[in-house]
N, C-alpha and C positions, 0 to 999 in steps of 0.2 A: 357521927352520922349527919349528913347535910340534909336537913328538912326544909320544906318550903318556907317555914317561918324564919328559920335561920338565914336563908338566902335573902328573903325580903327584908328582914331586919337589918342585916349588914348593909344591904344596898341603900336602904333609907338613911341609916346612920351616915353612910359615906356621902350621900347627896346633901344631908344636913350639914355635914362638915364642910362641904364645898360652899354652901350658902354662908356659913359662919366665916369662912376665909374671905369670901367676897364682901361681906358686911364689914369685917375688920379693915380690909383694904380701902373701902369707901370712906370709913370714918377717919382713917389715917390721912387720906388725901384731902378731906374736908377741913381738918384742923390746920388753920393758918396756911392752907394751900400746899402743905407738905407733900412730897412725893416719896414713894418707896425707893430706897437707895438702889436696889438691884433692878431698876426698871429696864435697862437694856437687856439683861438676861431674861427677865419676865417677858419682854416683848418678843425676843427670839423664841422662847419656849411656847408662847401663845401661837406663833406661826405654825407650830406643830399640830394645831387643830386640823391641818391638812391630812394628818395620819388618823383616819377614822377607823371604823370597824372593818372597812375594806382592807386597810393596812394590817390591822390586828388579826383578822381572821382570813380575809380574802386573799392576801398575798401568798399565804401558805397553800390555800386552795388552788390558786393560779399556778404556782410552782409545781403542785402535785399533778396537774393536768397538762401544762404547757411548758414545763422546764423553767427556762430563765426569762420568760416573757414578762415577769413582774418587775424586772429591773428598770425598763424605760419609764415606768410610772414615777420614778424618783430621779431619773436622769434630768428631766426637764427642769424641775425646781432647782436642782444643784447647778445646772448651767446658767439659769437666770440669776441666781444669787452670787455667782462667781463671775462668769464672763459677761453677763448682762446687768451687772450691778448699777451701771449708769442709767439704765432704763427704769429700774425700781426707784432710784433716787429722784429722777425727774417726775415720775408719777406721784410720789409722796410729796414733793415740793408743790406740785399743782394742787393736790388735795388740800394742803394747808393754806395756800394762797387764795383758793376759791371757796373755802369752807364746805368742802364736799362731804356729803353724808352717806352716799351709797354709790354703787357702780352705775346705776341708772342716772343718778344726779351728775356723775362725772361725764358720762357720754352726752347727756342733755346740755350741760354747761359748755362743753366744747363746741357743740353745734348750735350756738345761738340760744341756749337755754330753752330748747324746744320742749313744750309740754307733751306734744304728740309723740316725740321720740322717747321721752322719759316713760310715758305710759306703755309704749310698745315694748321697750326693754324690760320694764317691770313684769308685764304679763308673760313675756317669753321666758324670762329668767325663772319665774315661778314654775312654769311648765317644765323647764329644763332641770330644775333642782328637785322636783317631786320624786323622780326615781332615786336620787341620791339619798334623800331623807328616808324613802321606803327601804333602802338598803340598810340604814341604821336600825329601823324597826325590825327588819328580818333578822339582823345579826343578834340583837339583844333578845328577841323572843325565842330564836332558835337556841341560843346558848343557855337561856333560862330553862327551856323545855328539856334540853339535854342534861342540864345539871340536876334537875329535880329527880332524875332517875338514878342518881348516884347510890350505890357504887356500880350499878349496871349502866351500860352504855347503850342507850336506845335512841335511835333517830326519830324525831317527831314526825308524825304523819303530815301530809300536805294540808293546805287550808280548805281544800275542796269539800271535805266532809266535816269541817270544824264549824260549830255554831258561832254566830257573831259574839254572843255573850261569853263564850268560852275561849275566844281567841286571845292568846297572850299578847299579840302584837297590838290589839286595840287598847289594852290596859297600858302598855308601854307608851303608845301614842298620847293617851290622855295624861299620863304622869309627866311625860316630857313637855307637854303643853304647859302644865303647871310650873315645872322647873324653869322653862323659858320665860314665862311671865314674871316669875319671882326674880330672875336674874336680869332681864333685859328691859323692863318697862318701869323703872323707878325714876328715870329722868326724861324730860322731853327733849333736851338738847343732845342730839346724838353725836355731835362733834366734841362734846365734853368727854374727856378720856375716862372710860369706865375702869378705873384701876382695880376695883374690887373684882369685877367680872374677869378681867384679864389675869389677875392673880390666881383666881380659881381655875381658869383655863390652863395657865402655866403649870399649876399643881397637878391637874389631870394629865398633862403631857408627861410629867415625871412619873406619875403612877403607871401609865400604860407602858412607858419605856421599861421601867423596872420590872413590871409584871411579865412583859414579853421576854426580856433578857433572862429572868428567873426561870421561865418555862424552857427557854432554849438551853440554858446551862444544865438544867436538870435532865432534860431529854438526852442531850449530847454526851454528858459526862457521867451521868448516874444510871440512866437506862441503857446506855451504850458506853463503849470504852473510848469515846472521843470521835473526832472527825474522821480519822483514819479507819476506825472500825466501821462507821456508817458507810463510808465510801466503798470499802472493800465488800461489805455485804450487799450494797446496792449494785455494784458491778457483777456480783455473782447471781443476782436475782434478775431474771430476764425482763419482766415487765417494768421493773423499777428503772433499770438501765435504759430501757427504750424511751422513757419519759424525758430523760436528760441527754439522749444521744441524737435527738432530731436537730437538723440544721436550723440556724437562726433565720427567721423571716425578716430580712432587712427592711422591707417596706412597712411591715407591721411595727417594727421597733421605731422607725422614723415617725410613723403616725402617732404612736403612743407617747413618744418623747415630745413631739410637737403639742399634743393635747395637754400633757402634764405641765409643759412650760407655760402655756396660756392659762391653764386652770389656776395656777398659783396667784394670778391677778384677777381673772375673770369670774372665778367662783365668788358669790356674794360674801361668804364668810371670810374668805382669804382677803378680799378687798377691804372688808371692814377691819380686820385685824392689822393688815399690813399698812393701810393708808389712813383710815379714819382714826385708829387708836395710836398711831405714831405720834409721839410728842416731840421728838428731836431726831434729826438725821443721824446723830451719833448712835442711836438705837439700831438704825439700819446697818451701820458698820459692824456692830456686834453680831447682828443676825446673819451677816454675809458669811461668817465662818461657823457660827454655832448651829444655825439651822441645817446646813448641809451635813455637819457632823452628826446631828440628831438623826437625820434620814439614813445615814450609813449605819449608825448604831442599831436602829430598830429593825434593820433588815439583815443583820449579821447571821441570825439563826433561822432565817426563813427556809433555806434549803435543807439544813439539818433536820428541822422539824418535819418538813415535807417528806424527806427520805424515811425518817423514823415512822411516820404515819403509814406510808405505803408498805414498809416492811412488816409492821406489826398488825395492821388492819387488812392487809392484802389489797386486792383490786377493787373491793366494793364493800358495802355494808355500813360504812361510816363516812359521812360527808367530809370531804377533804377540807372544807371551810372550817370544820370544828376540830381539826387535829390539835391545835394549840391548847384546846380545852380537854379533849378526850384522852390525850396521852397522859397528863397527870392523873386523870380519873382512872385510867388503866393501871397506873402504879399505886393506886389507893393513897394518894397524897391529898388529903382533904384541904389542908391550909393552902397549899399551892394552887389547887383547883379553884378554891374560892377567890384567891388573890388574882388569878388569871381572869376569872369572870368579872371582877371589879375593874381590871385593866380594860377589858372589852367594853364594859359599861362606860368607863371614862372616855374611851375613844368615840363612842356613839353620842353620849350626852354633850360632850364638848362641841362636836360638829352641829348637832341639832340646835343647841342654845344659840350659838353665834349665827347660824344660817337663818333661823326663824326671826331673830332680832333684825338682821339685815333685810330679810324679805318683808317683814311687817313694816319696817320703816319705809321701804320703797312703796308698798301699797298705800300707806297713809299719806305720804308726801306727794307721790306722783300719780295716784289714781283718785283717792278720796278727796284730797284738798282742792285740786282744780274743780271737781264737780261741786264740792261744797261751797266754794267761793262764788262760782258763777250762779249757783242756785240762790245764794243768800244776797248777792250784791244788789239785786233789784229791789229788795225789801228794806226794812228798817235796819239801822246800824246795830250790829251784833255787839252786845256788851258782856257776854258770858266769857268764862275762861276757856278759850279754845284749846289750850294745852291739855286740859283734862279730857276733852273730847278726843284729841289725837291719841292720848294714851289708851283710851278705851278702844278706839279703832285698832290700834296695834295689838292689843290683847286678843280681840276677836280674830284678827288676821292670823295671829300665831296659832290659835286653836284650829282655825279653818285649814291652814297649811298642813298641819300634822294630820288632820282627818283626811284631807285629800291624798296625802302621802300614803296613809293607811289604805285608802281606796285603791290606789295604784298597786300597792302590795297585794291586795286581795285579788285584783283583776289580772295582773301581769307579772308580778315580781316573785311569786313563790317558786316557780320552776327554774329560775335563773341563778347562776352563780353570782356571788357578791361582786367579783371583778367586772363581769359583763354589765351589770347594772350601773356601776360607777363609771365605766367608760362611755356609756350612753349619755350620762350627765356631762361628762367632760366634753364630749363632742357638741352638746347643746350650748354650753356657755362659751365654747370656742368661737361661736358666731359673733361675739362681741369683740374679739381680738382685732379684726381689721379696723373697726371704728376706733378702738382705743389706741393701738400702736400707730395706725395711720394718722389719727388725730393729733398725736403729740409730736410727730415728726414731719407731717406733710400739711403745710398750711392751706393748700388748695382743697383738701377734703371738705365736702359740704354736707349740710343737713340732709338734703334729698338723697345723696349717694349713700350716706350711712343708714338712713331709714329704709331705703329700698334694699340695700345689701343685707341688713339684719332680717327683714321680712322674707326675702328670697331664700337666704341661707337657712333660716328657721323652718320654713316650709319643706325644703329639701331634706333637712335633718329629720323632721317629724315623719316624712314619707319613707325615707330609706332606713331609719334606725328605730324610731319610736313605734311606728306602725307594725313592724315585724314582731315586736315583743307581744303585742296584743294578738297577732295572728298565731303566734306560738302557744298562746293560752286559749286558743279556740274561740276567741271573740270575733275573729274574721276567718273566712274560709282559707284553708291552706293553699288553694289554687291561686290566691292572690300573690303568694310568694313564688310559686312554681310557674304559673302561666301569665301573671300580670293582670291588672284590672281589665275586666271584660275581654280577657284572652289576648290582650295586646302585649306581646312578649317583650318588646323593647322598653316597656314601662315597668318591668318587674322591679319591685323596690330594692332588691339586693343584686340586680344586674341591670342598672339603668342604661338605656340606649344600647342594650346588648353587650355592654362591656362588663366582663366579670373579673374582679380583682381576686387576689389570693385570699383575702378575708373580707367579711362584710364591714368591719370597722373602717378599714382604709377606703373602701368603696364609698361609704356614707360621708366620711370626712372630706374626701376629694371633691365630690360633687357639691356638697353644701358650701364649703369654703370657696370653691371656684365660682359658684353663682354669687356669693356674698362679695368677694373681692372684685369681680368683674363689674357688677352694678355700682359698687362704691367708686371705682375709678371712672367708669364711663359717665355717670350722672354728675360726679364732681367736676369733671372737665367740661361738661355741657351746660351746667347751671351757673348762675351768678349769685354768689352769697350776699346776704344782707350786711348792713353796716355792723350790726352786733356780731354776726358770724365772723366777719373779718377781724374785729377786735378780739373776740374770744380765741380765734385761731392764733393770732399773734401772742396772746397771753399764754397759751398752752405750749406753743412751739418754742417760744423764746423765754420760757419761765426761768431758765438757769441764769439769767442776768440778775443784777443786784436789786434791792428794794427800791421802788420808784414812787414818787409822790408828785402832786401838782396842786396848785391853788385853784380850786373850782370857783366858778362865779355863781351868784345868786340867781334863783329862778323866779319867774313871774307867778304870782298866785298867793293864796292865803295860808298854805300849809306851813306849819311851824315845827320847830324841833320838838316841842311838847306833843304835837300830834303824832310824830313818828315814834316817840317814846311810848305813848299810849297804845299805838298800833302794835308795836313789837311786844309790849308787855303782856298783851292778851295771849301770846303764844309762848313766851319764855318766862313770864313772871316780871312784875314791876320792878322789884329790887335788882334783879340781874340786869335788866335793860337800863335802869337808871345809872347803875355803876358803869356799864359799858359806854354809854353816851358821855358820861363825865370824863372818862379817860380819853375818848375820842376828841372832845372839845379841848381838853388840856393839852394834848399832843399838838394841836394846831393853833394853840394860843388864842382860842376864841372864848368869849365870855359865856359862862354857863347859864344862859338865859333860855327858858323854854318858849319864850314868845318870839324869838328871832326867826325869820323866814329861813326855810331850808335852801341849800344849794345842791348842785349835782353831787358833790362829795358826800354830803349827809345822806342823800338818797342811796348812794352806792353803799355807804356804811350800813344803813338800815337794811338794805337788801341782803348784804352778806351776813348780817346778824340773824335775819329771818331764815336764811338758807341753812344755818346750823340746825334748825329745828324742822323745817318743812321742805328743804331741798331748794335748789337754785331756780328751777322753773316755777314752782309754786310761789317762792318769795318774790320773783319778778311780777307775777300776777297780782299778789297782794299790794305791792307798791303801786302798780298801775291802777288798780281799783281805787286806791286812796287818792290818787291824782284826779281820777275821773270825778270823784265827789267834790274836788276843788275846781269844778267847772272846766275840766279838761277831759275830752272824750277818750275812750279807751285806746283807740288807735294812736291818737296824739300822745297819750301817756306812754305807750310802749315806745313810740318813736323818740320821745324825750329821753327815756331811760337809755335807749340804744345810742342816741347821739351823745349823751353825757358820758357814757362809758367809753365810746369810741374816741371822743376828744381827749379824755383823761389818758386813755391808753396811748394815743398817738404822741401826746406831749411827753409822757414818761419815757416811751421808747426812744424818741428822738434824742432827748438829752442824755439818757442813760447809755445809748449806743455810742455817743460821742465820748463820754467819760470812760467807758469801759475799754475803749480801744486805745487808750493812752497808757504808756509805760509807767508814768508817775502815779502815785497815790494822790488824789485831789479831794479836798474838802472846801466847801464854801460856807462861811459864817456871815450872818446878817449883821446889821448895825448894833444889835444887842449881843453880839458874839454867841448867837445860837445857830445850830447846824441847819443849813438850808439844803445843801446837796453834798453827796460824797459818792465815791465809787468803791467797789469791793476791794481794790488793791490798797486803798488807804486803811481800811479796817485790818487787812491782812498784815500790813507792815507793823501796825501798832498792837496787833493781837487783841482788838477790841471785841467784846461780846456783842451780840446782835442788837441789844437794846441801846447801845451807844451809837448805832447807825441810824436811829430814827430822827426824822426832821423835828427841830425844836430843842434838841438836847444842848444844854449850855456847854461851851468849850471848857468851862471851869470843871465840869464833871469828867470830861475826857482827860484833862490834865491830872485831876486828882486820882483817877483810876490808874493812869500810867505811873504816877508817883508812888502809889501804894504797891504797885507791882515791882518797884525798885528800878524802873527804867531811867530815872534821872539821877541814880546813884544815892548815896547816903544823905541824910538830912531830914529836917522836919517837913512833913508833907505839906502842911498849910503854908509854910514859908515858901516852898517851891511853887505852889499854886499861885500865891500872891505875886511873886516876882515875875512869873511868866505872864500872868494876866496883865500886869503893868506894861510889859513889852508889847503885847498885842494891842492894848488900848492906844499906844503911841501911833499906830497905823503907819509905820514906816517900813519900807522894804528892808528885809534882812535875810542873810544867808549864813547858815552855820551847820556844822556837822554834829550829829548826835549818835553816840555809841550805846546800843542796848545791851542788856545783861547777857544775851545769848551771843554777843559778838557782832551783831549786825550793825553796820555803819550807815546811817541815813543822812542825806543832804536835805535840810529843811529850808524851804524858801517861803517867806510870807510876803504877800503883795496886797496893798490896800485896794479896795474896789471903789470905782468912781462914785457910786450911789451910796457909799457907806458899806461897812463890813470888810471882811478880809478873806483872801484865798490862801490856803496853805497847800503846798505841794511837797511830796516826799519822793526822793529818788534813792534807790538802794545802791550805795557805793561800796558795799562790802567786798565784792570781787575785785574791784579796782584797788582799794586800799590794801587788801590782803595780798594781792599780786605784787604790789610795790614793795610791801614789807618782806614778803617771801623772796623777792628778787634780790633785795639788799642783803638779807640774811644768807641766801644761797651764795651770793658773791663772796662774802667774807668767809663762809665755811669752805668754799671751793679753794680760795687762795690758801687757807690754812692746810687743807687736805693735800693740796698739790705739793706744798713744802714738805709736809710729813712723809707723803708717799715717795717723794724724790729721794729723801734721805734714806728711807727704808729700802728703796729699790737699789740704791748704790751699795748699801751694806750687804744686802742679800746677793747682789751680783758678785761682790768680792768673795763672800763665803762660798757661793756656788763654784766660782772659778777655782778656789783652793781645793774644795772637795773633789771637783772634777779632775784636777791634776793628780791628786792623791789616788783616786780610783783608777785613773789611767795607768799610773805607775804600778799599782798593785796588780791590775789585770795583765799588764805587760809582763811583769815578773812571773806570774802564774802561767801565762801562755808560753813564755820561753821555757819554763821548767818542764811543762808537759811535753812540749815539742822535743826538748833535749832527752827527756826520759823515754819518749816513744821511739826516737830514732837512735840515739847514742847508746842506750842501754839494751833495748830489745834487738837491735840489729846484730851485735856480736853474739848474743845468746842464740839467735836464730841460726847464725852460721855454725856455732858450736853444736847445736842440735843436729844440723845436717851432717857435719863431720862425724859426730858420734853415731848417727844412724848408718853412715857408710861403713864405719869401723865394725859395727855390730853385725853387718851382713857378711864380713870376710871370715874365713876360718881362722880361729885363734885358739890358743891353748886354754884350758880351764882356768888357770891362774889369772891370765889376762882377761878372760870373760867376766870373772868376778870383779876385777877392777873397772871394767866397762859398766857393769851394773851399778857399782857404787857412784861412778861419775854421772850416770843417768839420773840416779836418785838425787844427787846433789844439784844437778842442773835443774831438775823439776822443782826443787825447793827454791832455788834462786828465781825461777820463772814465777812461781806462786808469790814470792815475796815482792817482786817488782810489780806484778799484776795487782796485788793487794794495795801497794802504795799508790799506784796510778788510780785505782778505784777511789781510794780515800781522797786523793787530791782532786779528782773530778767532782766528787760529792761535796767537798768543802768549798770548791770554787763555783759551785752552782752550774757545772757543765753538764749535768744530767737532766733532761726534760722528761718528766713522767708522761706516759701514754695510758691514761686511766680509761678503763672500759668495764662493762659488765660481762662476766664469763662464768662458765661452769667449772668448778674445781676438779671435777672427775678426771679430765684429761691430764691436768697438772699432777695430781697425785699418782696416777698410773705411770706417767713419764718418770717421776722421781723414783718410784719403785723399780722400774726397769733399769734406771741409771745406777742406783746404789746397791741393788741386790747382789751383784757379783762381789762388790767390795765387802759387803757384810758376810757373805759366805766364805770369802777368803780368810776372814778373821774369826770364823766360827761364831758368828753373832746371828741371833734370830731376829730378822727385820720383818716387821709386820706393818703393812699400809692399809688403813681402814678406808674402804671406798666411800665416796660421798658425791652427791649431785647438787650440792648447795651452790647458789649464785652469789658471787662477791663482786665488789666494785674496787678495782685496784689496777696497778700496772702489772700485766701478766708476767713480763720478763723479770721485773724487779722483785715481785713476790716469789718467783722461782729461785732467784739468787738468795733471798733471805732463808728459804727453807733448805736450799742446798748447803749453806754454811752451817745452819743448825744441825742438819742431818749428818754432815761430814764430821762435825765436832763430836756428836753423840756416838758415832761408830768408832771414831779414833780413840775416845777415852773410855769406851766400854770394854771390859776384859773379855777374853774368849768364853763362850758359853752364856754370855749375857743376852739381854733382849733390848731392842729399840722399837718403840711404837710411835707411829705418825698418823694423825687423823685431825678432824675438825668437828666442832659442835656449835650450835646456835647459842648466842648470849645476848638476848635483847635484840637490838637493832644491828648487832655486829656478829661476825663469824670468828670463832676462836680456834686458830691452828695450834696444835700442841705436839711437841716432840719430847717423848719420855725415854729415858735410858736407865740402866741399872749399873751405871758407872760409879766412881768413887765419891761423887757428890762434890759440892763447892762449899767451903767454909763461909760462915756469915761475913767475916771481915774481908772476903775476896769478891763478894757478889757485885760490888760496884766497879772493882778494878778490872774484872774480866772484860768489860766493855771498852776498855782503853787499849790503845795500840801497844803491841808487843808484850801483852800481859798473858802469861801462860801458867797453867797449873802443872805441878810435878806429876809425871806419869810413872807410877811405881810399877806398873805392869810391863814396862819396857816397850810399850807400843810406840809407834811413830808419833812424834809430837807435831803440832801445828806451828804456825809462825806467829800466832798471837794477833792476827788481823781480822779473822773471820767475824768475831762478835762486834768489833769496832765498825766493820762494814754493815753488819745487821742493824746496829743502833742508828747509823746515819741514814740508811735507806728507809727504815720505819719512820724516822723523824721527817724525812723529805715527803713521804706519802701520807703523813698524818695518821699512821697506824701506831699501835702500842706494842711494846715488848715487855714481858714479865718473866721473872726467874723464881722458881721455888726449888729448894734442894735440901736434902738431909745427908750429911757426910756419912759415907759408908753404905748408903741405900740408893742413891741416884739423883737425877735432876729432871726438872720439867721446864722447858722453855715454851712460852705461849705468846702468839702474835695475834692481836685483835684487828680485824679487817671489816669495813662496812659491808652490810648485805647489799646485794644488787637486785635488779628486777628482771624477771624472765622475759617481759615484753621487749626489753631493750636488746635482747639477743635473738629475736625471732627470725631475723634474716639468716643467721647461721643455721637455725633449725630448718628453715625453708630450703636450704641448700642440699638436704638429703636427697638421695636418688629417688626419682619418682617410680611409681609402680607401672609395670606393663599390664596391659589389659588381662584381667582374670587372675593375677597373682595375689597370694595372701602372705607369702613368706616375708618375714621381718616387718610386717605391718604392725603399727602400734595401735592396739585396740583397747579402749577404755570401757569397762563394764560397770554399770551403775545399777545396784540392786541392794535392798536392805536385808535380804535373806542370805545368810552366810553359805548355806548349802548350794543355793543357786549360783552364787559367785564362784564357789569352788568347782562346781560342775562346768560352768561356762569356761573357766580358766583351763580346765583339763581338756575340754573339747577344742578350744581355739589353739592351745599349745600344740596339740597334735597336728594342726595345720601350719605349724612353724610361725605362728603369730607371737608378737611380743605383747603379752596380756597384762593389763593393769586393772585392779578392781577397787571399787570404793562403795561405801554404803550410803553416803549422803553428800550434800554440797560442801560440808565442812572438811571433807577429806580429799578433794580432787587435786589440790596443789601438792599435797604429800604423795598422792598416788602417781601423779604424772612426773614428779621430781624434775620439773623444768622442761620435759619433752612436750611435744604437741601431738595429740592422737591423730591417726589417719581416719579413724571411724569410731563412733560411740554407739554402744548398745545399752539402752536405758529402759528399765521397768517404768511404766507410767505412774503407778502408785507406789510411793515410798513410805517410810515411817512418818507418823504424824500427818500433817497436811501437805507435806512436800510432794512435788511431782517431778518425775524424771525430765520432761521437757523443760521445766523451769531451771533445773540444774544445768541442762545443756545450754540454755540461753545465757546463763551466767558465765559458763566456761567460754563460750564463743565471744561474749562481750569483752571479757578480760583479755583473751588471746587475739581479739580483733580479726577473726576470720570465721568463715562458715565451715563447719565440720559435718560431713555426712553422718546421719543419725538414723538408727533403727529403734523404733519404740516397740517394746514387747508388752503385751497386756492380756489379761484374761477377761476384760470388760468388753462385751460385744456392742455397746451402745454406739449409735451413729455420731452422737455429739463428740465423743472422745476421738473418733477417727477424723472428724472434721477439724478438731483442734490440732491434731498432729499434722494433718495435711496442710492446714493453714500455715503452720510453722515450717513446712518443707521437709517433714520427716516421713520415712517409710514406716509401715506398721506390720508387725507379725503377731498372730495370736498364739496363746499358750494352749497346749504344750508345743514347743518349738521343734520343728522338723529340721534335723541337721542339714539335709540336702537343700531345703529351701533357704535356710540361713546362709549356707555357703554360697549358693547361687546369688542371693541378694547382695551379700558382701562383695563378691567378685564384681558384680555389675556396678555397684556404687563406687568401688575403688577404681574400676576401669574408666568410668565417667570422670572421676577426679584426675586420673592420670592424663586423660585426653585434654582436659581443660588446662592442665599445667603445661603440656607440650605446646598447645595452641598459644598460651600466653607467652611462652619463651620464644 
């Protein structure tokens, strides 16, 4: 039994386990800076925080009401991570280069580090995400309230009558605030990778996926008999079929796909996970395939669960959003039910934790910090630890965010489906998409355009989408939606300017994004950006270039490196800042003195360091205030930072652009042989990690790394390093080729620099060297192959010539023999036959008549002998070409009976031919000859009074023809000999003997056709000859069937009528009735009998009972028959069911309907009319 305490206890244990996982991950990452090995997989799984309780519960609910409309929610992310991978990579690289902390920080940094823009984005994103967080509160509280009623399924009442203290959603909100604070406010530097929190989020992603799949598998395969069972039941249930039979709304699909594509970047939690928590671009490559795979996997059972819920819970009573939970409850599966609840809890808590961490960081950095700094800067210098203050602000912000989300839930969220709430938030954060995507690809996009676009788009979104949710909850009059504000119809929120879309979502997205993009473009083209804006635009748009550095100059003033360390330490901690500055000075080969004056580079470094804690815009303000205390006014300080950044950026871009556009890999080393410049191609050629591309790296380290990788071949690494360093110190021009382990051939050129130092260029010669080597090898191989092929060809030609001569001689001999036999032998016999016939017609005495008879018999024997020899010669010479076709053996057997019956009666032999309508595939004429020879032998060797039986039966995929006789039988030692030429058995009965060629001809024909011939015999009892022939297909002889005479209007005689009824008495009665009308009646009881019942014929009309045995229906049997025969057959459906639905089903199929009991007159009239129409159609077609 699931009690409240069990549910709460398991939930708290699970949350505690998540916290333990996060703590373990943080400890592991802190020890010597180690990272978790499976970080790319963890990164990809953490992206699945996209799948919130909307996915876990709401997708099923959306599918239950709107069919397939849930699919576009996941199409967008899949498209972005596959086709739009380069966009993601660019955004991630910008985030790392600029020390971005939030999406507001990203947008503000792109547009001149504008504090106003950052504050607007922050406030707007908080408003936009509140409905989404409210969605999670609703999902968790609803699922909890449903679960506590277990095993009963009781939907919780609305919140209207629920007291505040008794509302589960409020408890959930407070608990999630605690969890978010525990997980997300342990460090001040939000750009430090929270490996522990990401590990916990990844674990939650696995839990919710496994829970959803477990529920889907149980519902599909244990509550039902699989997908097919669900689908068939859904089709048979009207209201369920209607949900999935609606046409897809293309505009709505495009809108949702666009929203989901932007949401994967614009949602604060997704930006935090995808950009801020990214440690390496290789993680993004793993996510490019793993994250889309996850999205597909978690949606596999959405439709089956939705169908199951609709089928089992009917059209109402149970909220469709809870199907994934209530279906296991219905099956009394306590463990699975609790596991599903934990899965839903994982989906909600993961989203809430990351979202509140991101939102709280934005509030503290972009709203609180600017106000705090401007308020404090006029007073005494602040010496307190500001980092602690920031953490406190973030904790308060997290609590406030969740309470505001709860307030939205109380006001507007209770009556809406989960999916509708989520789409409102998607549309809200989509207002950042023009600024983000335009900002990284269009360098002319300006701060004023972005700010105006976001404000305009946000206001239109709030008016067209957020406001109607409050109106639906009665917080505003309903006339606001129907008549517009103050009765102004063209300002109706859901039909702005009188334009009504198919759905309100597309309407709101269209107008809000149109206003946003229009103002962004217009104001960007009309305004002139500042120096810093232009520099930041270049940094964002051209970020895909290589790492760039420049030597900054010192600034006037008394601000020192120590002052910057102290300033940054108050935000990040003294130890962290001291270590960061030490690394910065070491990289630039500057003395680690805290009293040295700062330069533009040090200011820039300090600004980026502060940005990791308080954001780009607030970091810029902190540095500017520090310069102001150094007797530089605030505006001059801002200008100084802008100028320094722009100058550094310009110098970097100019030099890097030149180097990156060269085909060679280039590196420049100073007089101390330390790296001064290099391009990306140089690193790619040598496979150098990123750290070896930093300015100041000694060339000795680069050589040693390559030697350790085996790029210089075998040998002592230090010896290789020492020898190469000696060569570089000579500062002499040199050119040589270097072959790497992977086969790459590089041309290395070293050139001394006039002011000291050396330039090294690398050119890839692999293609040239390989092409030359392959050309030489191909040349040698070609010559060798030409010689070999020439000899082989000459030998082959000689062999072919000899074989051709021999074949021609053999064919000529056979041709001559056949011609001679045909002409020289048959011609005299033909003449003798004519003379003998003439003699037989003249009056002669009895003695001479007997002589004429004997001559006739002898002449026929000679004719048979020569005919047999000619047949054998033709078969052996391959002169017979089989004409294989599919045909019915009935006509063949009847013809054989007609032919041999007089012969058998003359010899007093009982010849029986078993009729059959089987279809075989063979040469009709050659098969007839086989059976003629076998039947002739059987009659010839059977004594008077004996019997001969001919028939066929099925044998697997073949038809077995058998000829049985009661003759003397064949001894065992003669059974092979009888198939050879001129081998005959003694005929003790004195009957006429054959020539010994019949079975030889049978053996050759069966071999030619690929048939089989078998012999079984018992001496004194008789023999059985069997010929195996492949079965044929009735569909291949349909043209012959179609050639039957057509019916004249009103005639029933000879019409083939198929009766389908599971009642034997009805079948017999119908057969008796129709036979009296001269119809050819065939009867069957089910679909499994129609092939046997028709025996290869095609019915002219079908009379079928609607309800057959089991679940089978007569119209379905008719459909099967027509499909196999590939024709439409007139059909009369007979039924005792008077329902209109049955008649509509029959009419839709094109069938006529008669009710039971059937009146013969009505039946005959209907049959005549339908056969008349069919006859008319045939005559018209002909």
